[in-house]
C-alpha positions in Angstrom: 107.1 96.0 127.8 104.8 98.3 125.8 106.0 99.8 122.7 107.0 103.5 123.1 104.7 105.9 121.3 105.7 109.1 119.6 104.4 112.1 121.5 102.3 114.6 119.6 104.2 117.6 118.2 104.4 120.7 120.4 102.3 123.6 119.0 104.5 126.1 117.2 104.7 129.6 118.7 105.7 131.9 115.9 108.3 134.5 116.9 107.8 138.1 116.2 110.8 138.0 113.8 109.1 135.1 111.8 105.8 137.0 111.7 107.7 140.1 110.4 109.4 138.1 107.7 106.1 136.5 106.6 104.3 139.8 106.5 107.0 141.6 104.5 107.2 138.7 102.1 103.5 138.7 101.6 103.4 142.4 100.9 106.3 142.1 98.4 104.5 139.2 96.6 101.3 141.2 96.5 103.3 144.0 94.7 103.0 146.6 97.4 106.7 147.5 97.0 108.3 147.0 93.7 112.0 148.1 93.8 113.0 149.0 97.3 111.6 148.6 100.8 110.7 151.7 102.8 113.1 152.9 105.5 113.5 151.2 108.8 111.7 153.9 110.8 108.6 153.7 108.5 108.5 149.9 108.7 108.9 149.9 112.5 106.0 152.4 112.9 103.8 150.4 110.5 104.5 146.9 112.0 104.9 148.2 115.6 108.1 146.2 116.1 111.5 147.3 117.5 114.4 148.2 115.3 116.4 145.1 116.4 113.4 142.8 115.6 113.0 144.4 112.2 116.8 144.2 111.4 116.9 140.5 112.3 113.9 139.9 110.0 115.6 141.8 107.2 118.8 139.9 107.7 116.8 136.6 107.4 115.2 137.9 104.2 118.7 138.8 102.8 119.9 135.3 103.6 116.9 133.9 101.8 117.9 135.9 98.7 114.8 138.1 98.9 116.7 141.4 99.4 120.1 142.9 98.8 121.6 145.9 100.4 122.8 148.6 97.9 125.7 151.0 98.4 123.3 153.6 99.7 122.1 151.1 102.4 118.8 150.8 100.7 117.3 147.3 100.5 116.5 146.3 97.0 113.8 143.8 96.4 114.8 140.6 94.6 111.7 138.5 95.4 109.3 138.6 92.5 105.7 139.6 93.0 103.0 137.1 92.0 100.9 137.5 88.9 97.9 139.7 89.2 95.6 136.7 89.4 97.7 135.1 92.1 98.6 138.2 94.0 96.5 139.0 97.0 97.2 141.4 99.8 97.7 139.6 103.1 94.7 139.8 105.3 95.4 142.6 107.8 93.8 143.8 111.0 94.6 147.4 111.7 94.6 148.6 115.3 94.0 152.3 115.7 95.2 154.0 118.9 95.8 157.5 120.2 99.0 156.5 122.0 101.9 154.1 121.5 101.9 150.7 123.2 104.3 151.9 126.0 101.6 154.3 127.1 98.7 151.9 127.1 97.5 150.0 130.2 99.5 146.8 130.5 96.4 144.6 130.1 95.6 146.3 126.8 99.1 145.6 125.6 98.8 142.0 126.6 95.5 141.7 124.7 97.0 143.2 121.5 100.1 140.9 121.8 97.9 137.9 122.2 95.7 139.0 119.3 98.8 139.4 117.1 99.9 135.9 117.9 96.5 134.4 117.3 96.2 136.2 113.9 99.6 135.0 112.9 98.6 131.4 113.4 96.0 132.0 110.6 98.7 133.8 108.4 97.0 137.2 109.1 99.0 140.3 110.0 98.3 143.0 112.6 99.3 146.6 112.1 99.2 149.2 114.8 98.5 152.8 113.8 99.3 155.5 116.4 97.5 158.6 115.2 96.3 161.2 117.7 94.9 163.3 114.8 92.1 160.7 114.3 90.8 161.4 117.8 90.4 165.2 117.6 87.4 167.3 116.9 88.4 167.5 113.2 89.2 163.8 112.8 87.4 163.1 109.5 90.3 164.2 107.3 92.9 162.3 109.3 90.7 159.1 109.2 90.1 159.4 105.5 93.8 159.8 104.8 94.7 156.8 107.1 92.2 154.3 105.6 93.3 155.3 102.1 97.0 154.9 102.8 96.6 151.7 104.9 93.7 149.7 103.8 92.8 146.8 106.1 90.5 143.8 106.1 89.1 145.0 109.5 89.8 147.7 112.1 90.1 147.5 115.9 89.4 150.9 117.4 91.1 151.5 120.8 90.1 154.5 123.0 87.7 155.6 120.3 85.3 158.5 120.8 81.8 159.1 119.4 83.0 161.1 116.3 85.3 158.4 115.3 82.7 155.7 115.7 80.2 157.6 113.7 82.7 158.1 110.9 83.4 154.4 110.6 79.7 153.7 110.8 79.0 156.0 107.9 81.8 154.6 105.8 80.5 151.0 106.6 84.0 149.8 107.2 84.4 146.5 109.1 85.4 147.5 112.5 85.2 146.5 116.2 85.3 149.0 119.0 87.8 147.9 121.7 85.6 149.1 124.6 81.9 150.0 124.7 80.5 151.9 121.8 78.4 155.1 122.2 74.7 154.7 122.7 73.7 156.2 119.3 76.4 154.2 117.4 75.5 150.8 116.0 79.0 149.3 115.8 80.0 146.0 117.3 82.2 146.3 120.5 84.2 144.1 122.8 84.5 144.9 126.5 83.8 143.7 130.0 80.2 144.0 131.0 80.8 147.1 133.1 77.1 147.7 133.9 76.6 144.3 135.4 80.0 144.5 137.1 79.3 147.8 138.8 75.7 146.7 139.8 77.4 143.7 141.5 79.9 146.0 143.2 77.2 148.3 144.5 75.2 145.4 145.9 78.4 144.0 147.5 79.1 147.3 149.2 75.5 147.5 150.5 75.6 144.0 151.9 78.7 144.9 153.8 76.9 147.8 155.4 78.2 150.7 153.3 75.6 153.4 152.5 77.8 156.3 151.3 79.4 155.1 148.1 81.8 156.9 145.6 82.4 156.1 142.0 85.7 157.4 140.6 85.7 158.0 136.8 88.1 159.9 134.5 86.7 163.2 133.1 86.9 161.8 129.6 84.5 159.0 130.2 83.9 156.3 127.7 80.8 154.3 126.9 81.9 151.7 129.5 82.2 154.4 132.2 78.7 155.6 131.5 77.5 152.0 131.8 79.4 151.7 135.1 77.5 154.6 136.6 74.2 153.2 135.5 75.1 149.9 137.1 75.9 151.5 140.4 72.7 153.6 140.4 70.7 150.5 139.7 72.2 148.7 142.7 71.1 151.7 144.9 67.6 152.0 143.6 65.9 150.0 146.4 68.0 151.6 149.2 66.7 155.0 150.0 69.3 155.5 152.7 72.2 155.0 150.3 73.9 157.7 148.2 76.4 157.8 145.4 79.0 160.5 144.9 80.6 160.5 141.4 84.2 161.9 141.4 85.2 162.8 137.8 88.8 163.9 137.5 91.3 164.8 134.7 94.5 164.0 136.5 96.1 162.7 139.7 96.2 166.1 141.4 92.5 166.8 140.8 91.6 163.3 142.0 93.5 163.9 145.3 91.7 167.3 145.7 88.3 165.7 145.1 89.1 162.9 147.6 90.1 165.5 150.2 86.8 167.4 149.6 84.8 164.2 150.0 86.7 163.2 153.2 86.0 166.6 154.8 82.3 166.6 153.9 79.6 166.0 156.5 78.9 162.5 155.0 82.2 161.2 153.6 82.1 158.0 151.5 83.0 154.7 153.1 83.4 152.7 149.9 85.1 153.6 146.6 84.6 151.9 143.3 87.4 153.0 140.9 87.1 152.6 137.2 90.8 152.4 136.3 93.4 150.3 138.0 96.0 153.0 138.1 93.5 155.4 139.7 92.6 152.7 142.2 96.2 152.8 143.3 96.0 156.6 143.7 92.8 156.3 145.7 94.2 153.6 148.0 97.5 155.4 148.7 95.8 158.8 149.2 93.3 157.4 151.7 96.1 155.8 153.6 98.1 159.1 153.5 95.1 160.7 155.2 95.2 158.1 158.0 92.3 155.9 156.8 92.5 152.2 157.6 91.6 149.9 154.8 89.0 148.4 154.8 88.0 149.4 158.4 87.5 153.1 157.6 87.1 152.9 153.8 86.8 150.0 151.3 88.4 150.3 147.8 87.4 148.1 144.8 88.9 148.4 141.3 86.6 147.8 138.3 89.6 147.0 136.1 92.6 144.9 136.8 96.3 145.2 136.2 99.0 142.9 137.5 100.5 145.5 139.8 97.3 145.6 142.0 98.3 142.2 143.4 101.7 143.6 144.5 100.4 146.5 146.6 100.2 146.4 150.4 97.4 146.1 151.2 96.5 144.2 148.0 93.6 145.9 146.2 90.3 144.1 145.6 89.4 144.1 141.9 87.4 142.6 139.0 89.5 140.7 136.4 88.9 139.4 132.9 91.2 136.7 131.5 93.5 138.3 128.8 93.8 135.1 126.7 90.1 134.4 126.5 89.3 138.1 125.8 92.0 138.2 123.0 90.6 134.9 121.6 87.1 136.4 121.3 88.4 139.6 119.8 90.5 137.6 117.2 87.5 135.5 116.2 85.4 138.6 115.9 87.8 140.6 113.7 88.4 137.6 111.4 84.7 137.1 111.0 84.3 140.9 110.3 87.0 140.8 107.7 85.5 137.7 106.0 81.8 138.7 106.2 81.7 142.4 106.8 79.5 142.1 109.9 79.1 140.2 113.1 76.1 138.1 114.1 76.2 139.6 117.6 76.8 143.3 118.0 78.5 142.9 121.4 81.1 140.8 123.0 80.8 141.2 126.7 82.7 139.2 129.3 81.7 139.1 133.0 84.8 139.7 135.1 85.7 137.6 138.1 85.8 139.2 141.5 89.2 138.9 143.3 88.7 139.7 147.0 91.8 141.1 148.6 92.6 143.3 151.6 90.8 146.5 150.7 87.3 145.1 150.9 
């Protein structure tokens, strides 16, 4: 009988509470807070964790003898900071967004969560800053205040516009655009290859006999949306009998009106490529409401993917990028940015996989 061997240890998955304890301890050792911790609301906003998670972490720190609760319910710091030579601020990746996590697309939340976990394995911290003021026409002052109050080793810019990107470029701060950067901005970015994806989608529609195509984009288009339109037009270049109608909308009501106008035109589209997953759901249900059979009367294809698209009836055809692989590439990039100040390659572009379902 062969001798039993000891199986290799299972990789540890750090809980969010453990990550919170580690980060707060690192900040205290680095001397960021000397006498008392900030209030719970401020800490929750900074770390983007729930109050129960924060309180559990604080209870662990009290049990370790790092904190004590005073009569005024303030948490006094007992853990001593390191000497100036030994003290070093924990490496931090700051994520800047215009909206809280609950309002982000589910796939973006999954990427950020996976990114947080992968950074924690390297003893790095992730902070999420929700600051709509940084996205307005007068964003410079808000950005200056933010980077001074919350210095970071590298920045991840979500939903960023051209003004924000130019500001970070001028300041030469290590940052990565989560999406496609503007044409005149030389910042590294991470995104799906929307141009190649939409060129593939256009060619696919054409092979299936569609000649009147529609591209559905939000009115506040990003660099990725502009690349999407270029890809579609490139697919149609050699087909003189094909046409492309671009439907730009600001909300669901306007999108439905634009769809009705297109359906009542003399040459209504027979194939729709929709940039956002949630808008692909709107397009699909509205076409069915108007009596269109999918895909016999109209084909619908979503450029982006969300889990709910697989649960619709009919299931919506879509392009999908693996969240884990994307988060891994982003984590590697921001760590390299923080350590070196720049990336060897200015773009991280992943080619999505086509998932053929019932609407195509």
